N, C-alpha and C positions, 0 to 999 in steps of 0.2 A: 504494500500500500504506500501511502505517503511517507511513512516512517522509513520504509526501505529505500525509497527514492532519495530521501535526504541523506541517508547513510552512505550512499554511493558517491555523493559529492559530484553529481553531474552538473556541469555549468548550464545555466538556462539557455545559452546560445546553441548548445548541442541539441536542445529539444526543438529548435526552430526548424520548420520544413526547408529542404534544400530547393532553391528556386533556380532553374536553369534558364538561360537566355539563348536566343538563336545563335549568338556568337559562340556560346559554349558548344552547341551542337556542331557547328562548322569546325571548331577546333578539334573536337573528338573525331570527326570524319577525316580530317587531314591527318591526325595521328594514326588512325586505323589504316589509312591508305599508305602512309609512309612506312608502316610496319609490315607491309606485304613482302612478297618475294623480291629480294634485291639482287638476285642472280641474273635477271633479265631486264630489258627495258620495259616500261609499262606498255600495255597493249596499244594504247592510243598513239604512242610514239612510233611503235613498229608499223602500225597501219599507215600512218602519214608518211613515214620513211619510204615504204615500198610503193605507195601510191605516187609519190614524187618520182621515184625511179621509173615507174611505168610511163608516166607522163613525159618525162625527159626522153626516154627511149622512143616514144611515139613521135615526139617533135623532131628528134634527130633523124629517125627513119623517114619521115615525110619529106624533110628538106633535102636529104641526100638522095632520095628516090624520085624526086620530082622530074628529073631529066630522063627517066625511064619511060615516060609517057609522052607520046607525040600528040595525042588528042588534047585539044585546048581545054575542053570541058573537064576531062579527067585530071589534067594538070592543075586546073583551078581548084578542083575538089581536094586534091592532095595538099595544096598550099593552104586552103581553108582549114584542113585538119591540123596542119602545122601551127597556124595562128591560134586555133582553139586550144590545142594542147599547151601552147605557150601561155595563153591567158589563164588556163587552169593551174599551170605551174606557179604563176605569180600569186593566185588566190590561195592555193594550198600552202605556199611558202609562208604567207602571212599567218595563216592558222598554225603552221608548224612551229613558228617562233614562240607563240603563246603556249603551245603544248610543251615544248622543251623547257621553257622558263618555269613551268609549274611541275616539272618532273625531276626526280632524283636520278642521278647516274647509277647504274648497277655497281655492285661491289666487284672487286677483283678486276678492275679496268687497268689500262696501261698507266705507268708512272714514269717520272723522269723525262728524258728527252722525247720518248715516244708520246707522252701526254702532250707536251708542248707542240710537237709536230702535228699531232692529230687535231689539236685545237686550232692551230693556224690553218690547216687544210680545210677543216670544217667551216671556219670563219670565212675563208675565201670562197668556198662553194656556196655558202649562204648568200654572200654578196653578189655573186654571179647569178644565182637563182632569182634575185630581185632585179638586177641590172639588165640581164639578157632579155627577158620578156618585156620589160619596160622600154628598152631601146627598140625592140621589134614593134611594139605598140606605137611608139613615136614615129617610126619609119613609115608605117602604114598611114598614119595621119598626114605626114609630110608629103605623101604621094596622093593625098586627097581621099583616102579611104577611111573606113570606120572599122574598129575592132569590136567583135561581139563576144560575149561570154554567156554561153548557154542561151542564146537568143536575145540577150540584153545588150544594147549598144552602150559601149563604154565612152566616157567623156573624151573629147579631143585634147591631146596634150600639146600639140604644136600646130601652127597654121600650115597650109600647103606651101611647100618649098622644095623644088626638085633637087637643088644643090645640097640642101640640108639632108634630104632623104638619102642621097648617095653617101654622104659622110656617115650618117647613122647606120646605114646598111653595112659599111665597112667595119665599123666598130662592133656591130651586132655579130658579124661573121667571126671576127677575131675572138670575141668572148665565147662564141659557140665552140670553137676549136679548143680554147683554153678549158672550158668546162668538160669537154670530152677527155682531154688529157688528165684533168684532176680526177674525174670519175674512174678512169683506167688506173691511176695511181692508188685511188681509194680501194678499188677491188683487189689490186695486188697486195696492198697493205693488210687487208682483211684476211686474205689467203695466207700471208706470211705469219700473221698472228695465230691462225688456226693450225697451220702445218709445222711452223718452225718454233714459235714460242709456246704453242699449245696452251694458250690461255682462252678466256671466254669472251673475247671482244666480238667475234663473229657470232658465236652461239647466243650471246645476249640479245643481238638484234634479230636473230632467227626465232627467238622465244623458247630456246631449249633450256629448261631449268636445270640447275645443278643437282 
């Protein structure tokens, strides 16, 4: 009874009901998410990564294969596919940045010089993933065209200017080859980590748990 309660010397504050706020719930959700499997990248990061890979490959295949078609209508269709893939790369890259900022790196990742080299390469790849489609977008505008994203017309970045379009096209192509080289180096590095160092860098992005 009351006598027993007094003898236990329980502070009155301990008898007050615990009131949780929405911020407490969010904090608990973040803690629970962060305590998940750290041997692999989060599923959202993996999906966005491989979606970006697929879109980049589609854009590269379209632009390299355009000369294989003599039919003007088919050639135009292939180039439209290239533009659409490029616009999607830009949109997905924006989303990818937010996903990565809110995600923790898996444990047992590279350290030392490999970490710095990987960070520099990833930073450059991200920069090109933004710059390359933006330059393509501006090139189309400078030629008097409009870029569409899933049927939606995107704003015009620059006014019609033939000389400017030629300059933008040259830079666009240069960055395109640079991206191909960086992606090739990225693939070789992933294979090196898997075959030589035998760590979990590749497996973490493939979703293979330890």
